[in-house]
C-alpha positions in Angstrom: 10.6 -2.5 -21.9 9.0 -4.5 -24.4 8.9 -3.3 -28.0 5.0 -4.5 -28.7 3.4 -2.1 -26.9 0.2 -0.2 -28.6 -1.9 2.8 -27.0 -5.1 1.6 -25.6 -7.0 5.3 -27.1 -6.7 7.3 -30.4 -5.1 10.7 -28.9 -7.1 13.6 -29.0 -7.0 16.4 -32.0 -4.8 19.2 -31.9 -5.6 22.5 -31.0 -4.2 24.3 -34.3 -4.8 20.9 -36.9 -2.2 21.6 -39.5 -0.3 24.4 -37.7 3.4 23.4 -36.0 3.1 21.6 -32.7 5.6 23.1 -31.4 7.6 26.7 -32.8 10.5 27.9 -31.7 10.3 31.6 -32.9 14.8 33.3 -32.6 14.9 31.9 -28.7 18.3 33.3 -27.1 18.7 32.2 -23.3 21.8 34.3 -21.7 23.6 33.8 -17.9 24.7 37.0 -17.9 28.0 37.1 -20.1 27.2 33.6 -21.1 24.8 33.0 -24.0 23.9 28.9 -23.4 21.0 29.1 -26.5 21.5 31.7 -29.5 18.6 33.2 -31.9 16.9 29.0 -32.1 14.3 28.8 -34.7 12.6 25.5 -35.3 9.2 24.3 -36.3 7.9 20.4 -35.5 5.1 18.9 -36.7 2.6 16.3 -35.2 3.8 13.2 -35.7 7.3 14.1 -36.3 10.4 12.9 -33.9 13.0 16.1 -33.9 16.0 14.9 -32.4 18.6 17.5 -31.1 22.5 16.6 -31.6 25.4 18.4 -30.5 28.3 18.2 -28.3 28.3 19.1 -24.7 27.2 22.4 -23.6 26.2 23.2 -27.1 22.7 23.9 -25.8 20.5 20.7 -26.3 19.6 20.8 -22.9 18.7 24.6 -22.2 16.8 24.5 -25.3 14.6 21.5 -24.0 14.3 23.3 -20.5 12.8 26.3 -22.6 10.2 24.5 -24.1 9.1 22.8 -21.4 8.9 26.2 -19.0 11.4 25.5 -16.4 13.5 28.6 -17.4 11.9 32.1 -19.6 14.4 33.1 -22.7 15.9 36.5 -22.8 14.5 36.8 -25.9 12.2 35.1 -28.5 9.3 33.3 -27.9 8.1 29.6 -27.6 4.5 28.5 -29.0 2.8 25.1 -28.1 0.0 24.3 -30.2 -0.3 27.8 -31.2 -0.5 29.3 -27.5 2.6 31.6 -26.1 4.2 29.9 -23.0 5.1 33.4 -22.5 1.3 34.8 -22.6 -1.0 31.6 -21.8 1.8 28.9 -20.0 -1.0 27.1 -18.6 -2.4 26.0 -22.6 0.4 25.7 -23.9 1.5 23.5 -21.4 -1.9 21.5 -21.0 -0.7 18.4 -23.1 3.2 18.3 -22.6 5.0 15.6 -21.1 8.4 15.7 -20.4 11.7 14.2 -19.1 14.2 16.7 -18.7 17.7 16.0 -16.6 16.4 13.5 -14.8 13.3 12.1 -13.2 11.9 13.1 -10.0 10.2 10.7 -7.4 9.4 10.6 -4.1 12.8 7.5 -2.2 10.3 5.9 0.0 7.3 5.6 -2.1 7.0 2.5 -5.0 6.9 3.5 -8.8 3.4 2.7 -8.6 2.3 5.0 -5.8 4.3 7.4 -7.3 2.7 7.1 -10.4 -0.8 7.4 -8.9 -0.3 10.2 -7.4 0.9 11.8 -10.7 -2.6 10.5 -11.8 -4.6 11.7 -9.2 -3.4 15.2 -9.8 -4.1 15.1 -13.5 -7.5 13.6 -12.4 -6.5 10.5 -14.4 -7.8 7.0 -13.5 -5.8 4.8 -11.8 -6.4 2.4 -15.1 -3.8 4.4 -16.6 -1.2 4.0 -14.4 -1.1 0.1 -15.1 -1.0 1.5 -19.0 1.8 3.2 -19.0 3.6 0.5 -16.5 3.4 -1.5 -19.3 4.2 0.7 -21.7 7.8 1.0 -20.3 7.8 -2.9 -18.7 8.0 -2.2 -15.5 4.9 -3.9 -14.3 6.9 -6.6 -12.3 8.7 -3.9 -10.0 6.1 -1.3 -9.9 5.5 -2.3 -5.9 9.7 -1.7 -5.4 10.9 1.7 -3.7 11.7 4.1 -6.0 14.7 4.7 -4.2 15.8 1.1 -5.2 15.3 1.2 -8.9 18.8 1.1 -10.8 19.3 4.6 -13.3 17.6 3.1 -15.9 14.6 2.0 -14.2 13.9 5.5 -12.6 14.6 6.8 -16.5 11.8 4.3 -17.7 9.7 5.3 -15.1 9.9 9.3 -15.5 9.0 8.0 -19.5 5.9 6.5 -17.8 5.2 9.8 -15.7 5.7 11.7 -19.2 3.4 10.1 -21.1 0.9 9.4 -18.0 -1.7 11.7 -19.7 -1.0 10.8 -23.5 0.5 14.3 -24.3 0.6 15.5 -28.2 4.2 16.8 -27.1 6.4 14.7 -25.6 10.1 16.8 -24.7 12.9 13.9 -23.9 16.3 14.3 -22.9 18.5 11.6 -23.0 16.1 9.2 -23.1 18.0 5.4 -22.8 20.3 7.1 -20.7 21.0 4.4 -18.0 19.3 1.6 -19.9 20.4 -2.3 -20.8 20.4 -2.8 -24.7 17.2 -4.8 -24.4 15.3 -1.7 -23.1 17.1 1.0 -25.4 15.8 -1.2 -28.1 12.1 -1.4 -26.9 12.8 2.8 -26.4 13.8 3.0 -30.0 10.6 0.9 -31.0 8.0 3.3 -28.5 8.8 6.5 -30.2 8.0 5.7 -33.6 4.7 3.9 -32.2 4.0 7.1 -30.3 4.6 9.3 -33.4 2.8 7.2 -35.5 -0.3 8.0 -33.1 -0.1 11.3 -33.6 2.1 12.6 -30.8 5.3 14.7 -31.3 8.7 14.1 -29.4 11.6 16.2 -29.0 14.3 14.5 -28.0 18.2 15.2 -26.8 20.5 12.8 -27.2 24.1 12.3 -27.8 23.5 9.1 -29.7 24.0 9.2 -33.1 22.5 5.6 -33.8 19.7 6.2 -31.8 18.6 9.4 -33.6 19.7 8.0 -36.7 16.7 4.8 -36.3 14.1 6.9 -34.3 13.7 10.8 -35.9 12.3 11.7 -38.9 14.3 15.3 -38.5 17.7 16.1 -37.1 18.9 19.6 -35.8 22.2 19.9 -35.1 23.6 22.6 -32.3 26.9 24.6 -31.4 27.5 27.0 -29.3 24.2 27.6 -28.7 22.9 28.0 -32.5 21.7 25.3 -34.8 23.9 25.1 -37.2 22.2 22.9 -39.4 18.6 21.2 -39.5 16.4 18.7 -42.1 15.6 15.1 -42.4 17.9 12.6 -42.6 18.7 12.4 -45.8 18.6 15.8 -46.5 21.6 16.2 -44.1 23.4 13.6 -45.3 22.7 13.9 -49.1 24.4 17.7 -48.4 27.6 17.6 -49.2 28.2 15.1 -51.9 31.9 13.2 -52.2 34.1 11.1 -54.5 36.6 8.9 -53.6 39.2 9.8 -56.1 42.5 7.1 -57.4 45.4 7.8 -59.3 48.8 6.8 -59.0 50.9 8.9 -56.3 52.7 10.7 -59.0 50.0 11.9 -60.7 47.6 13.4 -57.4 49.0 17.0 -56.9 48.6 17.9 -60.7 45.3 15.9 -59.4 44.3 17.8 -56.6 45.0 21.4 -59.1 42.4 20.4 -61.5 39.8 18.7 -59.3 40.1 22.2 -57.3 39.9 24.4 -60.5 36.3 22.0 -60.9 32.9 24.3 -60.9 31.1 23.1 -57.4 34.2 22.1 -55.9 35.0 22.9 -51.8 37.2 21.1 -51.1 39.9 18.1 -52.3 42.0 16.7 -49.4 44.0 13.4 -49.4 41.9 10.5 -47.2 42.0 10.5 -43.0 44.8 9.2 -41.6 45.3 5.2 -42.2 42.3 5.4 -44.8 43.0 4.2 -48.3 46.1 4.5 -50.4 48.5 6.8 -51.1 47.0 7.9 -54.3 43.5 8.4 -52.9 41.7 11.7 -52.7 38.7 12.9 -51.1 36.5 15.5 -53.5 33.6 17.7 -52.0 32.0 19.0 -54.7 28.5 19.1 -56.3 30.0 18.0 -59.6 29.0 14.4 -60.8 31.0 11.6 -61.5 30.7 12.1 -65.1 32.6 15.9 -64.3 35.2 14.8 -62.4 36.6 11.7 -65.0 36.5 14.1 -67.7 38.3 17.0 -65.8 40.6 15.0 -64.9 40.6 13.5 -69.0 41.2 16.7 -69.8 44.3 17.5 -68.3 45.6 13.9 -69.1 45.2 12.3 -65.9 43.4 8.5 -66.0 41.7 7.8 -62.8 41.5 4.2 -61.7 38.6 4.9 -59.9 36.0 6.9 -59.1 33.0 6.0 -56.2 31.0 8.1 -53.9 31.6 8.7 -50.5 28.4 7.6 -48.6 28.0 9.6 -45.8 27.1 8.6 -42.4 25.1 10.8 -39.7 28.3 10.0 -37.6 30.6 11.7 -40.2 28.0 14.4 -41.1 27.8 15.5 -37.7 31.3 15.5 -37.5 32.4 17.7 -40.5 29.6 20.1 -39.0 30.3 21.0 -35.5 33.9 20.6 -36.3 33.8 23.6 -39.1 31.5 25.4 -36.7 34.1 25.2 -33.6 37.0 26.2 -36.1 34.8 29.8 -36.8 
């Protein structure tokens, strides 16, 4: 795939200007006694790239299948451009493209012929096939049989099929699965390009780096529920932490003082193998100056007080581990 792809035609104006492109209202999906998705509510605006993160079995793929209409919710409702997927599925799905749980093409046809069939079914000109093949860098392999494609090539053809009708909403499940590093890099360039043209993208991924680089908003799922959502800055800024270094003999007293500080949620030694014996990790809404004043008032001098800059990985692990412990 190449990262210099451009979309040659402007995207249509959404049905409901100013309103959310996608809205999930308390959707729940049960399979007997198993609840795969539980009361999930999300809104996604035009041009946003929403990343769904979560451990295996968290409900990401089930949520995408519900959005695509492949399965019906047990309760709740999905709206796309203001159209209910339950009462007006044709209108809701008219401008949706998706790649969920792999692509399904005829193995005995070439990649190009598979896309031409999709184009004809949608009443699109064949020239559109050329455009999407260029977008996913499959021009040189377009005449090879789909059955002979590598996993990465199949994934790219699936993305091409999802984009062929210039949908306003694109739903992707693990879009970089099977891609080589160059293909992964190009996919990361393609998605923001689509968003800049007004296309809304919802993708599920287990690759934190991928989500961090391309998504404007993130929803973290655990056991079928959304346990946190927001922009990357909001999620990473929601848990301020400080690394405080005191002498080892002062550490027990420092823990008591900092746990009593207003706004403190936890005071813990560093993770195993990190820092020194006197280091503490302080999870608090208090500022560094407040931390220092509390220690000084107790006669404790900290040699260092510095912020711990969170990463998406650290936030994800913290939230999912906390959710699993409930």
